[in-house]
TORSEVO-207714 format. One record per residue (C-alpha): residue number from 1; x, y, z; residue in three letters. Coordinates in steps of 0.02 Angstrom, whole numbers, plus 50000, padded with zeros to 5 digits. Layout:
// TORSEVO-207714
[NUM, [X, Y, Z], 'ALA']
...
//
This chain:
// TORSEVO-207714
[1, [49480, 49122, 50047], 'MET']
[2, [49632, 49198, 49966], 'GLY']
[3, [49708, 49211, 50135], 'VAL']
[4, [49885, 49240, 50064], 'GLY']
[5, [49834, 49410, 49994], 'GLY']
[6, [49874, 49572, 50083], 'ALA']
[7, [49693, 49619, 50120], 'GLY']
[8, [49625, 49452, 50176], 'VAL']
[9, [49776, 49408, 50278], 'SER']
[10, [49762, 49572, 50376], 'ALA']
[11, [49582, 49523, 50427], 'LEU']
[12, [49641, 49347, 50468], 'ALA']
[13, [49777, 49422, 50581], 'ARG']
[14, [49651, 49524, 50677], 'VAL']
[15, [49531, 49379, 50701], 'PHE']
[16, [49672, 49269, 50761], 'LEU']
[17, [49736, 49401, 50883], 'ALA']
[18, [49556, 49417, 50952], 'ARG']
[19, [49554, 49232, 50989], 'GLY']
[20, [49439, 49176, 50849], 'ASP']
[21, [49462, 49004, 50766], 'GLU']
[22, [49521, 49044, 50591], 'VAL']
[23, [49555, 48933, 50440], 'SER']
[24, [49606, 48988, 50267], 'GLY']
[25, [49647, 48926, 50093], 'CYS']
[26, [49740, 48988, 49945], 'ASP']
[27, [49809, 48918, 49780], 'LEU']
[28, [49987, 48921, 49841], 'LYS']
[29, [50089, 48929, 49998], 'GLU']
[30, [50184, 49092, 50034], 'SER']
[31, [50282, 49181, 50167], 'GLU']
[32, [50115, 49261, 50223], 'THR']
[33, [50026, 49091, 50240], 'THR']
[34, [50176, 49022, 50342], 'SER']
[35, [50170, 49173, 50458], 'GLU']
[36, [49983, 49150, 50485], 'LEU']
[37, [49999, 48967, 50520], 'GLU']
[38, [50129, 49018, 50656], 'ALA']
[39, [49995, 49131, 50725], 'GLU']
[40, [49867, 48991, 50735], 'GLY']
[41, [49783, 48985, 50562], 'LEU']
[42, [49729, 48813, 50496], 'LYS']
[43, [49791, 48829, 50316], 'PHE']
[44, [49733, 48720, 50174], 'VAL']
[45, [49807, 48723, 49999], 'LEU']
[46, [49685, 48738, 49854], 'GLY']
[47, [49494, 48751, 49847], 'HIS']
[48, [49367, 48627, 49906], 'ASN']
[49, [49181, 48643, 49958], 'PRO']
[50, [49220, 48545, 50116], 'GLU']
[51, [49323, 48694, 50182], 'HIS']
[52, [49161, 48778, 50235], 'VAL']
[53, [49094, 48636, 50339], 'LEU']
[54, [49071, 48689, 50520], 'GLY']
[55, [49107, 48871, 50480], 'GLN']
[56, [48996, 49020, 50525], 'ASP']
[57, [49077, 49154, 50417], 'LEU']
[58, [49166, 49149, 50248], 'LEU']
[59, [49271, 49297, 50198], 'VAL']
[60, [49340, 49293, 50022], 'TYR']
[61, [49461, 49396, 49919], 'SER']
[62, [49387, 49516, 49791], 'GLY']
[63, [49498, 49430, 49660], 'ALA']
[64, [49392, 49274, 49679], 'ILE']
[65, [49237, 49289, 49568], 'LYS']
[66, [49168, 49111, 49588], 'LYS']
[67, [49225, 48951, 49677], 'SER']
[68, [49147, 48794, 49748], 'PRO']
[69, [49172, 48858, 49926], 'GLU']
[70, [49061, 49010, 49889], 'LEU']
[71, [48923, 48903, 49814], 'ASP']
[72, [48934, 48781, 49955], 'ALA']
[73, [48932, 48912, 50094], 'ALA']
[74, [48778, 48999, 50019], 'ARG']
[75, [48686, 48833, 49999], 'ALA']
[76, [48723, 48791, 50179], 'MET']
[77, [48668, 48961, 50243], 'GLY']
[78, [48844, 49016, 50300], 'VAL']
[79, [48868, 49202, 50308], 'LYS']
[80, [48971, 49257, 50159], 'VAL']
[81, [49063, 49425, 50146], 'LEU']
[82, [49194, 49492, 50026], 'SER']
[83, [49352, 49561, 50100], 'ARG']
[84, [49284, 49739, 50064], 'ALA']
[85, [49120, 49700, 50152], 'GLU']
[86, [49206, 49627, 50301], 'MET']
[87, [49322, 49779, 50317], 'LEU']
[88, [49179, 49895, 50294], 'ALA']
[89, [49082, 49813, 50437], 'GLN']
[90, [49234, 49832, 50554], 'MET']
[91, [49259, 50017, 50500], 'ILE']
[92, [49077, 50062, 50516], 'ASN']
[93, [49064, 49983, 50691], 'ASP']
[94, [49221, 50067, 50760], 'ALA']
[95, [49292, 50236, 50810], 'ASP']
[96, [49379, 50233, 50645], 'SER']
[97, [49510, 50321, 50539], 'ILE']
[98, [49509, 50267, 50355], 'ALA']
[99, [49657, 50306, 50243], 'VAL']
[100, [49621, 50316, 50053], 'ALA']
[101, [49712, 50369, 49898], 'GLY']
[102, [49802, 50308, 49742], 'THR']
[103, [49975, 50317, 49822], 'ALA']
[104, [50045, 50324, 50000], 'GLY']
[105, [49897, 50247, 50090], 'LYS']
[106, [49987, 50094, 50158], 'THR']
[107, [50128, 50200, 50237], 'THR']
[108, [50007, 50333, 50303], 'VAL']
[109, [49898, 50197, 50379], 'THR']
[110, [50050, 50115, 50464], 'HIS']
[111, [50106, 50287, 50520], 'MET']
[112, [49943, 50338, 50597], 'VAL']
[113, [49926, 50171, 50682], 'GLY']
[114, [50104, 50181, 50751], 'HIS']
[115, [50071, 50356, 50823], 'ILE']
[116, [49911, 50297, 50909], 'LEU']
[117, [50003, 50143, 50978], 'VAL']
[118, [50142, 50251, 51054], 'ILE']
[119, [50018, 50376, 51120], 'ALA']
[120, [49929, 50232, 51210], 'GLY']
[121, [49769, 50218, 51114], 'TYR']
[122, [49793, 50030, 51080], 'ASP']
[123, [49710, 50036, 50908], 'PRO']
[124, [49673, 49894, 50786], 'THR']
[125, [49771, 49937, 50632], 'VAL']
[126, [49735, 49860, 50460], 'LEU']
[127, [49884, 49890, 50342], 'VAL']
[128, [49883, 49826, 50165], 'GLY']
[129, [50067, 49775, 50162], 'ASP']
[130, [50036, 49598, 50220], 'GLY']
[131, [50131, 49609, 50385], 'SER']
[132, [50098, 49767, 50484], 'SER']
[133, [49923, 49735, 50547], 'THR']
[134, [49890, 49731, 50735], 'ARG']
[135, [49739, 49697, 50841], 'ALA']
[136, [49703, 49819, 50983], 'GLY']
[137, [49589, 49813, 51130], 'LYS']
[138, [49497, 49977, 51110], 'THR']
[139, [49365, 50049, 50994], 'GLU']
[140, [49498, 50140, 50892], 'TRP']
[141, [49527, 50070, 50718], 'LEU']
[142, [49643, 50130, 50582], 'VAL']
[143, [49618, 50048, 50410], 'ALA']
[144, [49683, 50060, 50236], 'GLU']
[145, [49545, 50063, 50111], 'THR']
[146, [49548, 50020, 49925], 'ASP']
[147, [49474, 50111, 49781], 'GLU']
[148, [49524, 49987, 49645], 'SER']
[149, [49352, 49903, 49618], 'ASP']
[150, [49231, 50042, 49679], 'GLY']
[151, [49201, 49967, 49855], 'THR']
[152, [49267, 50123, 49935], 'LEU']
[153, [49084, 50176, 49948], 'THR']
[154, [49050, 50038, 50073], 'LEU']
[155, [49153, 50117, 50204], 'HIS']
[156, [49081, 50246, 50326], 'HIS']
[157, [49220, 50295, 50443], 'PRO']
[158, [49216, 50438, 50572], 'GLN']
[159, [49370, 50515, 50497], 'ARG']
[160, [49469, 50497, 50337], 'ALA']
[161, [49635, 50543, 50252], 'ILE']
[162, [49644, 50559, 50064], 'VAL']
[163, [49827, 50559, 50000], 'THR']
[164, [49798, 50588, 49815], 'ASN']
[165, [49687, 50540, 49666], 'ILE']
[166, [49750, 50469, 49502], 'GLU']
[167, [49700, 50336, 49374], 'LEU']
[168, [49781, 50178, 49434], 'ASP']
[169, [49650, 50045, 49389], 'HIS']
[170, [49597, 50070, 49207], 'PRO']
[171, [49522, 49897, 49210], 'ASP']
[172, [49383, 49970, 49322], 'HIS']
[173, [49379, 50158, 49290], 'PHE']
[174, [49354, 50240, 49120], 'ARG']
[175, [49462, 50395, 49169], 'ASP']
[176, [49525, 50496, 49314], 'VAL']
[177, [49362, 50590, 49330], 'SER']
[178, [49271, 50427, 49375], 'ALA']
[179, [49404, 50400, 49508], 'VAL']
[180, [49377, 50578, 49577], 'ARG']
[181, [49189, 50549, 49585], 'ASP']
[182, [49214, 50389, 49689], 'LEU']
[183, [49323, 50483, 49811], 'PHE']
[184, [49192, 50627, 49820], 'GLN']
[185, [49058, 50502, 49859], 'TRP']
[186, [49168, 50423, 49995], 'PHE']
[187, [49215, 50592, 50072], 'ILE']
[188, [49035, 50654, 50072], 'GLU']
[189, [48990, 50501, 50173], 'GLY']
[190, [49088, 50563, 50329], 'LEU']
[191, [48971, 50627, 50464], 'PRO']
[192, [48962, 50813, 50495], 'GLN']
[193, [49045, 50783, 50662], 'SER']
[194, [49188, 50692, 50575], 'GLY']
[195, [49352, 50746, 50500], 'LEU']
[196, [49424, 50745, 50321], 'ALA']
[197, [49616, 50767, 50309], 'VAL']
[198, [49653, 50805, 50124], 'LEU']
[199, [49820, 50822, 50034], 'CYS']
[200, [49841, 51003, 49983], 'ALA']
[201, [49977, 50958, 49855], 'ASP']
[202, [49853, 50857, 49751], 'ASP']
[203, [49726, 50963, 49661], 'GLU']
[204, [49590, 50826, 49649], 'LEU']
[205, [49606, 50782, 49833], 'ALA']
[206, [49618, 50962, 49890], 'ARG']
[207, [49455, 51006, 49800], 'GLU']
[208, [49352, 50868, 49876], 'LEU']
[209, [49197, 50939, 49973], 'LYS']
[210, [49155, 50845, 50129], 'PRO']
[211, [49011, 50887, 50247], 'LYS']
[212, [49134, 50853, 50390], 'ALA']
[213, [49266, 50971, 50449], 'ARG']
[214, [49403, 50984, 50323], 'LYS']
[215, [49590, 51010, 50352], 'VAL']
[216, [49732, 51002, 50228], 'THR']
[217, [49917, 50953, 50234], 'TYR']
[218, [50073, 50955, 50126], 'GLY']
[219, [50205, 51068, 50054], 'PHE']
[220, [50085, 51192, 49977], 'ARG']
[221, [50073, 51366, 50051], 'GLN']
[222, [49907, 51384, 50139], 'GLY']
[223, [49894, 51204, 50194], 'ALA']
[224, [49821, 51187, 50369], 'THR']
[225, [49973, 51079, 50414], 'TYR']
[226, [50125, 51125, 50310], 'ARG']
[227, [50291, 51035, 50296], 'CYS']
[228, [50454, 51076, 50208], 'GLU']
[229, [50579, 50966, 50117], 'HIS']
[230, [50719, 50966, 50248], 'ALA']
[231, [50794, 50841, 50376], 'ARG']
[232, [50729, 50843, 50511], 'PRO']
[233, [50574, 50927, 50433], 'PHE']
[234, [50464, 51060, 50511], 'PRO']
[235, [50280, 51056, 50526], 'ILE']
[236, [50179, 51219, 50538], 'TYR']
[237, [49996, 51241, 50586], 'ARG']
[238, [49955, 51399, 50493], 'GLY']
[239, [50101, 51511, 50528], 'VAL']
[240, [50145, 51430, 50695], 'ASP']
[241, [50297, 51310, 50699], 'LEU']
[242, [50240, 51156, 50794], 'LEU']
[243, [50414, 51080, 50792], 'GLY']
[244, [50525, 50964, 50689], 'HIS']
[245, [50513, 50777, 50646], 'VAL']
[246, [50661, 50663, 50625], 'ASN']
[247, [50604, 50528, 50503], 'LEU']
[248, [50709, 50377, 50454], 'ARG']
[249, [50623, 50346, 50286], 'GLN']
[250, [50700, 50441, 50137], 'PRO']
[251, [50601, 50536, 50006], 'GLY']
[252, [50497, 50691, 49991], 'ARG']
[253, [50343, 50586, 49980], 'HIS']
[254, [50376, 50512, 50151], 'ASN']
[255, [50388, 50684, 50227], 'ILE']
[256, [50217, 50714, 50147], 'GLN']
[257, [50153, 50547, 50214], 'ASN']
[258, [50215, 50585, 50389], 'ALA']
[259, [50132, 50754, 50385], 'THR']
[260, [49964, 50673, 50340], 'ALA']
[261, [49980, 50554, 50490], 'ALA']
[262, [50035, 50698, 50603], 'ALA']
[263, [49885, 50804, 50547], 'ALA']
[264, [49761, 50670, 50591], 'MET']
[265, [49846, 50631, 50759], 'ALA']
[266, [49852, 50813, 50809], 'LEU']
[267, [49671, 50842, 50762], 'GLU']
[268, [49614, 50700, 50877], 'ILE']
[269, [49709, 50775, 51020], 'GLY']
[270, [49880, 50691, 51021], 'ILE']
[271, [50021, 50811, 51077], 'GLU']
[272, [50153, 50858, 50943], 'PHE']
[273, [50296, 50789, 51058], 'ALA']
[274, [50210, 50617, 51052], 'ASP']
[275, [50182, 50625, 50865], 'VAL']
[276, [50365, 50672, 50833], 'ALA']
[277, [50429, 50534, 50951], 'ALA']
[278, [50322, 50404, 50866], 'ALA']
[279, [50373, 50453, 50686], 'LEU']
[280, [50555, 50452, 50743], 'LYS']
[281, [50534, 50269, 50781], 'THR']
[282, [50424, 50223, 50634], 'PHE']
[283, [50496, 50060, 50564], 'PRO']
[284, [50428, 50081, 50384], 'GLY']
[285, [50305, 49971, 50295], 'ALA']
[286, [50341, 49804, 50214], 'HIS']
[287, [50395, 49816, 50030], 'ARG']
[288, [50415, 50007, 50040], 'ARG']
[289, [50596, 50036, 50001], 'LEU']
[290, [50635, 49888, 50111], 'GLU']
[291, [50818, 49837, 50129], 'PHE']
[292, [50838, 49650, 50093], 'LEU']
[293, [51026, 49625, 50099], 'GLY']
[294, [51178, 49629, 49985], 'LEU']
[295, [51219, 49560, 49815], 'PHE']
[296, [51395, 49568, 49746], 'GLN']
[297, [51430, 49711, 49869], 'GLY']
[298, [51275, 49808, 49815], 'ALA']
[299, [51128, 49850, 49929], 'ALA']
[300, [50966, 49767, 49876], 'VAL']
[301, [50802, 49857, 49909], 'TYR']
[302, [50625, 49805, 49867], 'ASP']
[303, [50474, 49914, 49838], 'ASP']
[304, [50290, 49893, 49789], 'TYR']
[305, [50295, 50034, 49662], 'ALA']
[306, [50187, 49991, 49514], 'HIS']
[307, [50114, 50157, 49460], 'HIS']
[308, [50219, 50297, 49370], 'PRO']
[309, [50195, 50417, 49520], 'THR']
[310, [50253, 50285, 49642], 'LYS']
[311, [50401, 50237, 49529], 'VAL']
[312, [50456, 50419, 49526], 'ARG']
[313, [50441, 50444, 49713], 'ALA']
[314, [50534, 50288, 49753], 'THR']
[315, [50677, 50330, 49634], 'ILE']
[316, [50690, 50502, 49711], 'GLU']
[317, [50695, 50422, 49886], 'ALA']
[318, [50827, 50297, 49831], 'ALA']
[319, [50935, 50440, 49766], 'ARG']
[320, [50947, 50499, 49948], 'GLU']
[321, [51030, 50339, 49998], 'LEU']
[322, [51219, 50310, 49978], 'ARG']
[323, [51258, 50226, 49813], 'HIS']
[324, [51374, 50226, 49661], 'ARG']
[325, [51240, 50180, 49529], 'ARG']
[326, [51055, 50150, 49540], 'LEU']
[327, [51007, 49990, 49450], 'ILE']
[328, [50821, 49950, 49441], 'ILE']
[329, [50729, 49790, 49400], 'VAL']
[330, [50548, 49832, 49364], 'PHE']
[331, [50402, 49709, 49346], 'GLN']
[332, [50249, 49793, 49265], 'PRO']
[333, [50085, 49745, 49350], 'HIS']
[334, [49932, 49714, 49244], 'ARG']
[335, [49922, 49733, 49055], 'TYR']
[336, [49783, 49865, 49072], 'SER']
[337, [49890, 49981, 49181], 'ARG']
[338, [50043, 49965, 49070], 'LEU']
[339, [49946, 50001, 48914], 'ASN']
[340, [49846, 50148, 48986], 'ALA']
[341, [49996, 50231, 49071], 'LEU']
[342, [50135, 50184, 48950], 'MET']
[343, [50187, 50365, 48915], 'GLN']
[344, [50192, 50408, 49099], 'ASP']
[345, [50295, 50251, 49135], 'PHE']
[346, [50421, 50299, 49001], 'THR']
[347, [50453, 50464, 49095], 'ARG']
[348, [50453, 50390, 49272], 'ALA']
[349, [50625, 50311, 49272], 'PHE']
[350, [50728, 50467, 49258], 'VAL']
[351, [50865, 50459, 49385], 'GLY']
[352, [50903, 50273, 49360], 'ALA']
[353, [51069, 50224, 49285], 'ASP']
[354, [50997, 50060, 49217], 'ARG']
[355, [50827, 49980, 49207], 'VAL']
[356, [50794, 49797, 49176], 'PHE']
[357, [50618, 49759, 49131], 'VAL']
[358, [50531, 49597, 49176], 'LEU']
[359, [50383, 49520, 49092], 'ASP']
[360, [50211, 49593, 49147], 'VAL']
[361, [50135, 49510, 49301], 'TYR']
[362, [49959, 49485, 49236], 'SER']
[363, [49866, 49469, 49401], 'ALA']
[364, [49746, 49358, 49307], 'GLY']
[365, [49712, 49483, 49165], 'GLU']
[366, [49704, 49435, 48984], 'ASP']
[367, [49816, 49541, 48868], 'ASN']
[368, [49679, 49620, 48770], 'VAL']
[369, [49780, 49763, 48704], 'SER']
[370, [49930, 49658, 48656], 'GLY']
[371, [50051, 49772, 48752], 'VAL']
[372, [50221, 49691, 48805], 'ARG']
[373, [50346, 49731, 48933], 'ALA']
[374, [50474, 49749, 48795], 'SER']
[375, [50375, 49899, 48728], 'ASP']
[376, [50417, 49992, 48890], 'LEU']
[377, [50601, 49933, 48895], 'ALA']
[378, [50628, 49996, 48717], 'HIS']
[379, [50571, 50169, 48755], 'GLN']
[380, [50683, 50189, 48910], 'LEU']
[381, [50855, 50263, 48866], 'PRO']
[382, [50941, 50147, 48992], 'ASN']
[383, [50814, 50011, 48978], 'GLY']
[384, [50835, 49825, 48935], 'LEU']
[385, [50702, 49691, 48921], 'TYR']
[386, [50759, 49535, 49020], 'VAL']
[387, [50595, 49440, 49037], 'GLY']
[388, [50613, 49320, 49179], 'ASP']
[389, [50698, 49312, 49348], 'PHE']
[390, [50838, 49200, 49283], 'THR']
[391, [50889, 49321, 49143], 'LYS']
[392, [50870, 49468, 49261], 'ALA']
[393, [50992, 49389, 49385], 'LYS']
[394, [51114, 49349, 49242], 'GLU']
[395, [51106, 49533, 49186], 'ALA']
[396, [51137, 49595, 49361], 'LEU']
[397, [51283, 49475, 49390], 'GLU']
[398, [51367, 49556, 49239], 'GLU']
[399, [51359, 49738, 49296], 'ILE']
[400, [51324, 49752, 49482], 'VAL']
[401, [51473, 49799, 49594], 'GLY']
[402, [51511, 49860, 49767], 'PRO']
[403, [51415, 50017, 49824], 'ASP']
[404, [51285, 50003, 49686], 'ASP']
[405, [51102, 50005, 49741], 'LEU']
[406, [50992, 49871, 49664], 'VAL']
[407, [50807, 49925, 49674], 'LEU']
[408, [50668, 49797, 49633], 'LEU']
[409, [50501, 49871, 49596], 'MET']
[410, [50328, 49797, 49562], 'GLY']
[411, [50167, 49737, 49642], 'ALA']
[412, [50182, 49558, 49585], 'GLY']
[413, [50300, 49422, 49638], 'ASP']
[414, [50467, 49514, 49609], 'ILE']
[415, [50514, 49505, 49791], 'LYS']
[416, [50562, 49322, 49758], 'LYS']
[417, [50704, 49385, 49650], 'LEU']
[418, [50758, 49503, 49788], 'GLY']
[419, [50759, 49367, 49915], 'ASP']
[420, [50862, 49260, 49793], 'ASP']
[421, [50983, 49400, 49768], 'LEU']
[422, [50999, 49435, 49952], 'ALA']
[423, [51013, 49246, 49990], 'HIS']
[424, [50850, 49240, 50090], 'LYS']
[425, [50780, 49086, 50003], 'VAL']
//
């Protein structure tokens, strides 16, 4: 249930690849559901208790709190698991690497998985970008885990990476200390024989105390695996230069992400030459500074950034790409996040020549605080509130020219606008 979502669709892809008979439903059709149908999914639009007839397992999205299918499945004795519970079962039963953190976990998961694939490990890789998941034939499993609703504590992997710790889900956590406590609980759950790879550049991640062996990575002096902001970039283990990595993806944060993946791979015994070769061919994750096409001679990129830290990192990366002006269309995601992090958002768009702000993508939330997208637009020096996709496209038509870079950002449905601009619809 909710098979169009990034998390549930990843599980469906693995089950399909393993030869299981899989059906799924969602409230609307999407690019993801179409791809899954092509892979063998029996897709049904909407919700109906009859969907569970003849099924032996029902996996449902955490966004679904109640539904007739859930009631029917439980009444019929069908095994029912949330997405997080199903993922936890897979992680706990495998030779697993879990990737956690407020930002960067999707890219790092994909990077670790790509390195293991190139090195011949044939892992199952569960990536939360909706399209990069693969099913392997060995016991190795690399999985992106989610802290948003506290279910991180369900996961008991052999090894884990923590990229950073920030407040990103104020609808669930009272403050950043509650988020830190959750990550500490998670990292303490690693076995003593396991491995914790922690970002040295993030104070809260760096200070986590695992029972497992701990290594750190990042730009910070003293990190076990240290990188530098250069192209190609070097990786040191202690004072020893291991070599250089030629990475396609722009941005300081992607150098940091690649170093996290390299640290984990090196610690499990993969040679540096294999790590460097894999990262050189890393294709990038879906909706992470993804090139869509051209609009009025300008390059159109799409990114999932929906938190101030992610917005800043994406803008910094976009600045490394060739362009005349950087024009952003931003879709805030959730009223609770925009309200709680408003001041951080107002400082996150430095480096953009123009910022068009769309209405908030509610993700089913009620607007308890009364915050509006226009509140953010009015506080940005180069900001303009446009509201919907139609007005955003009209605004872009007026100012976009050759060699500009149009960057769409948000965790909602903003990619539809990007596909329209790039004539992919």
